[in-house]
C-alpha atoms as one frame of an Amber mdcrd trajectory, in Angstrom:
protein
  46.474-157.322 -41.595  48.313-154.970 -39.176  50.143-153.080 -42.007  47.044
-152.828 -44.001  45.052-151.166 -40.568  48.057-148.839 -40.462  48.220-147.961
 -43.575  44.795-147.035 -43.450  45.475-144.944 -40.345  47.951-143.026 -42.054
  46.164-142.357 -45.045  43.022-141.139 -42.681  45.322-138.987 -40.663  47.112
-137.387 -44.010  43.031-136.746 -45.087  42.764-135.128 -41.399  45.813-132.876
 -41.978  44.266-131.845 -45.130  40.817-131.094 -43.571  42.425-129.157 -40.733
  44.710-126.919 -43.275  41.906-126.469 -45.699  39.638-124.027 -43.925  42.593
-121.839 -42.962  43.645-121.384 -46.355  40.307-120.381 -47.889  38.295-118.633
 -45.272  36.489-116.059 -46.534  36.560-112.428 -44.933  34.262-111.359 -42.317
  30.478-110.132 -43.919  30.341-106.214 -44.330  28.097-104.342 -41.593  25.797
-101.718 -43.029  27.194 -99.093 -44.809  28.804 -96.115 -42.836  25.769 -93.079
 -43.160  27.350 -89.692 -42.268  23.651 -88.642 -41.027  23.350 -91.851 -39.003
  23.924 -91.697 -35.098  26.376 -94.368 -33.804  26.525 -95.402 -30.382  29.413
 -97.141 -28.512  29.600-100.618 -30.134  27.450 -99.503 -32.985  29.106-101.444
 -36.312  29.349 -99.637 -39.899  31.347-100.725 -43.356  33.497 -98.251 -45.046
  36.392 -98.505 -47.595  36.120-102.364 -47.438  36.416-102.829 -43.576  34.341
-103.025 -40.815  34.477-100.329 -37.969  32.997-100.139 -34.509  32.268 -96.906
 -32.638  33.997 -96.289 -29.377  31.274 -93.925 -28.028  28.546 -91.567 -29.836
  29.590 -90.277 -33.126  27.574 -88.372 -36.374  29.299 -87.417 -39.315  33.012
 -88.668 -38.324  34.308 -90.861 -41.115  35.620 -94.504 -39.919  39.476 -93.908
 -40.879  39.517 -90.116 -39.984  38.791 -89.835 -36.642  39.689 -91.922 -33.662
  36.314 -92.490 -32.485  36.160 -95.515 -34.954  38.068 -98.864 -34.216  39.176
-100.696 -36.965  38.021-104.535 -37.262  39.549-105.578 -40.704  38.486-106.058
 -44.098  34.860-107.499 -45.044  33.073-108.568 -48.135  35.781-109.543 -50.551
  38.649-108.749 -48.505  39.810-106.219 -51.127  39.888-103.326 -48.979  38.101
-100.924 -50.994  34.274-100.494 -51.614  32.839-100.917 -54.941  32.454 -97.561
 -55.180  35.887 -96.086 -54.146  38.224 -95.862 -56.983  41.384 -98.081 -56.038
  44.720 -97.770 -56.527  44.983 -93.823 -55.955  48.041 -93.022 -57.825  49.461
 -91.170 -54.792  50.906 -93.154 -52.329  50.624 -92.237 -48.266  54.773 -91.874
 -48.889  54.468 -89.751 -51.534  51.879 -87.624 -49.970  54.121 -87.058 -47.237
  56.998 -86.067 -49.066  54.938 -83.546 -50.774  53.798 -81.977 -47.569  56.454
 -82.410 -44.976  55.067 -79.792 -42.862  51.215 -80.260 -43.512  48.736 -79.558
 -40.619  47.786 -83.235 -39.131  44.153 -82.472 -39.708  44.948 -82.879 -43.555
  44.908 -86.726 -43.328  45.708 -88.775 -46.268  43.115 -91.045 -44.622  40.837
 -88.291 -45.140  41.850 -87.695 -49.038  41.468 -91.427 -50.030  38.115 -91.627
 -48.070  36.934 -88.336 -50.081  37.743 -90.140 -53.219  34.621 -91.867 -53.782
  32.467 -88.676 -53.981  34.133 -88.187 -57.512  35.356 -91.296 -58.589  36.904
 -90.121 -62.044  39.242 -87.828 -60.159  42.684 -88.889 -61.163  41.166 -92.217
 -62.532  40.815 -90.890 -66.148  42.618 -91.460 -69.295  46.290 -92.864 -69.128
  48.588 -93.643 -66.182  50.436 -90.333 -67.004  47.160 -88.303 -67.276  46.004
 -90.014 -63.776  49.111 -88.917 -62.220  49.550 -85.242 -63.808  45.636 -84.652
 -62.501  46.538 -85.794 -58.757  49.761 -83.766 -59.056  47.762 -80.511 -60.471
  45.138 -80.829 -57.714  47.640 -81.016 -54.972  50.035 -78.444 -56.433  47.123
 -76.117 -56.326  45.896 -77.146 -52.998  49.352 -76.507 -51.735  49.370 -72.972
 -52.967  46.013 -72.215 -51.489  47.159 -73.432 -47.843  50.620 -72.640 -47.710
  51.773 -76.485 -48.023  48.385 -77.688 -46.196  49.284 -75.897 -43.342  46.177
 -73.591 -43.217  42.821 -75.163 -42.277  40.799 -71.909 -42.394  41.674 -68.424
 -43.920  44.060 -66.267 -41.807  42.665 -62.775 -42.330  39.957 -62.582 -40.126
  38.814 -59.305 -40.961  37.461 -60.747 -44.456  35.211 -63.262 -42.627  31.953
 -60.614 -42.512  32.294 -60.288 -46.393  31.001 -63.854 -47.551  27.657 -63.338
 -46.701  25.337 -62.974 -49.967  22.323 -61.563 -48.307  20.831 -61.597 -51.430
  20.177 -65.251 -51.608  16.751 -66.909 -50.905  18.499 -69.164 -48.052  20.757
 -66.530 -46.172  23.198 -67.046 -44.166  21.851 -69.542 -41.380  24.903 -69.957
 -39.394  25.690 -66.519 -39.348  26.836 -63.370 -40.923  31.019 -64.501 -40.405
  30.448 -68.209 -40.781  31.427 -68.502 -44.493  35.113 -67.720 -44.357  37.648
 -69.969 -46.379  38.192 -73.554 -45.127  39.800 -76.270 -46.314  42.403 -77.621
 -49.256  40.591 -75.284 -51.429  39.470 -72.374 -49.157  35.897 -72.807 -49.849
  33.931 -69.620 -49.286  31.150 -67.704 -49.750  27.475 -69.028 -48.561  26.471
 -69.824 -51.907  29.425 -72.085 -52.384  28.775 -73.813 -49.240  25.317 -74.254
 -50.221  26.093 -75.501 -53.643  28.982 -77.906 -52.613  26.947 -79.350 -49.472
  23.898 -79.746 -52.074  26.146 -82.022 -54.274  27.549 -83.914 -51.300  24.525
 -84.424 -49.455  25.966 -82.586 -46.460  24.343 -79.697 -45.092  27.548 -77.261
 -44.922  24.903 -74.057 -45.544  23.659 -74.897 -42.058  27.084 -75.995 -40.865
  30.183 -74.735 -42.599  32.131 -75.823 -39.488  32.015 -79.100 -40.641  34.877
 -78.383 -43.414  37.555 -77.531 -40.397  36.339 -80.539 -38.549  35.854 -83.334
 -40.671  39.035 -84.322 -42.834  37.166 -86.234 -45.217  34.463 -83.604 -45.723
  37.258 -80.774 -45.987  38.507 -82.981 -49.155  35.239 -83.451 -50.445  35.034
 -79.679 -50.902  38.088 -79.224 -52.616  37.434 -82.300 -54.899  33.883 -80.535
 -55.596  35.487 -77.512 -56.752  38.065 -79.089 -58.922  35.479 -81.684 -60.527
  32.469 -79.684 -61.299  33.043 -75.509 -61.066  34.571 -73.650 -63.875  35.089
 -70.675 -61.712  36.717 -67.787 -63.797  37.823 -70.364 -66.330  36.282 -71.992
 -69.011  36.134 -75.357 -67.991  36.577 -77.620 -64.805  40.264 -78.330 -63.393
  39.250 -81.869 -64.141  38.353 -81.322 -67.556  41.630 -79.197 -68.011  43.719
 -82.067 -66.944  42.065 -84.874 -68.480  41.231 -83.115 -72.251  44.878 -82.011
 -72.452  44.373 -78.257 -72.061  46.777 -78.247 -69.683  48.065 -77.031 -65.934
  47.735 -73.698 -66.742  43.729 -73.830 -67.237  43.551 -75.326 -63.532  45.132
 -71.968 -62.403  42.445 -69.910 -64.677  39.622 -72.174 -63.282  40.649 -71.490
 -59.675  42.127 -67.943 -59.549  42.358 -66.787 -63.070  40.646 -63.612 -62.695
  43.369 -62.195 -60.477  46.564 -64.117 -61.668  46.371 -64.869 -65.138  46.805
 -62.566 -68.168  49.693 -61.023 -66.384  47.530 -60.425 -63.213  49.673 -61.933
 -60.709  52.636 -63.661 -62.349  54.742 -64.692 -59.107  51.553 -66.467 -57.923
  51.169 -68.385 -61.420  54.754 -69.631 -61.059  54.364 -70.631 -57.678  51.661
 -72.842 -58.347  53.994 -73.971 -61.815  56.705 -74.763 -59.456  54.877 -76.912
 -57.098  53.103 -78.912 -59.916  56.594 -79.809 -61.574  57.739 -80.776 -58.167
  54.890 -83.107 -57.692  55.013 -84.742 -61.191  58.344 -85.408 -60.275  57.522
 -86.965 -57.067  54.844 -89.059 -58.918  57.315 -90.335 -61.730  55.831 -88.245
 -64.470  56.027 -85.164 -66.983  54.292 -81.851 -66.731  52.888 -81.664 -70.025
  52.724 -78.685 -71.863  50.603 -75.069 -71.317  51.397 -74.817 -67.985  50.887
 -71.237 -67.585  47.954 -68.844 -68.079
C-alpha cells in the first residue's frame, strides 16, 4: 500500500512538474495596444503599438515615430510576437550591418530604424520580383540617396541662397510655411512647395504646413524618399521603382531623379558617381548590378 501511495505521489509530482513547465513554453505575446497614430498626442505613460511592439511614451509627444525617437520606451513584442505589423514588409533585404557598411560616415539622423519604419508606406518597395530584383532595387534606391546626400551626411540643402527659390506662388495653396521654407531635405532632397504638398497628401502628413518635419523625423524623411521613388516619374518616363522591377535598369532611375541635368551627356561624371555607388552596394548585398546602368 505504501509503495502504491508513493507511486501515485510520484506520478502526481511528475504531472505537477509538467503543469508548471507548460505555461512557460506556450505563453502568448502581450496584446497589442492601439496602433500608433502620427496625429495623436501621447502624454507620459501613454501607450501605442508599432512594428509589432508595444511602446510607452516617456513624456508628451506627437508625430514622433516609435523606435526613431528617445521619447518612446520599447515594451517588447505584442500580438503574435513576430516583430512586425501585418502591413509592414518583413525581411528587408538590407540588414542594419549592411546599411552601416554602406554609410560609414552617415549623419546620426538617418537611422536604420527610421528607414524600416518607413517601409510600410510602400510595401512593394524592395519587395517585388525575385530576390535578385529586391536587392537590386534596394541598392539602386540607396545608391541614388547616397549620391544626393553625400553618403547620408546632409539632411538639408547646403546652399541656403537657393532657399527662397522653391516657392511656386502660382499654386492655389501658396507657401503657408513661408517663402524660404521649401528647400531640399531628406534622403532624396525633397524641394518645392508643390512636392511637399503632393508628398504630404500621399503620406497623410501636413508637409505643406510643416515641411520641417522632413528634417526632424527620420521616418518621415525616409517616407518622402520612398514617395518619390515609388510614385514620381520626374524627368523620366517611369518611376524608379518600375524601372528596377520591370527590368529597365539602374540608368532609368537616374533619369527619373535628375535625368534632365545628367543624362544624354549632360553630366557624365555625376552619372558615373551614381553607378559606382550602385555597383558597390549590390556587391555588399551579394548580387549583380544587371544591365542598362547608364542613361
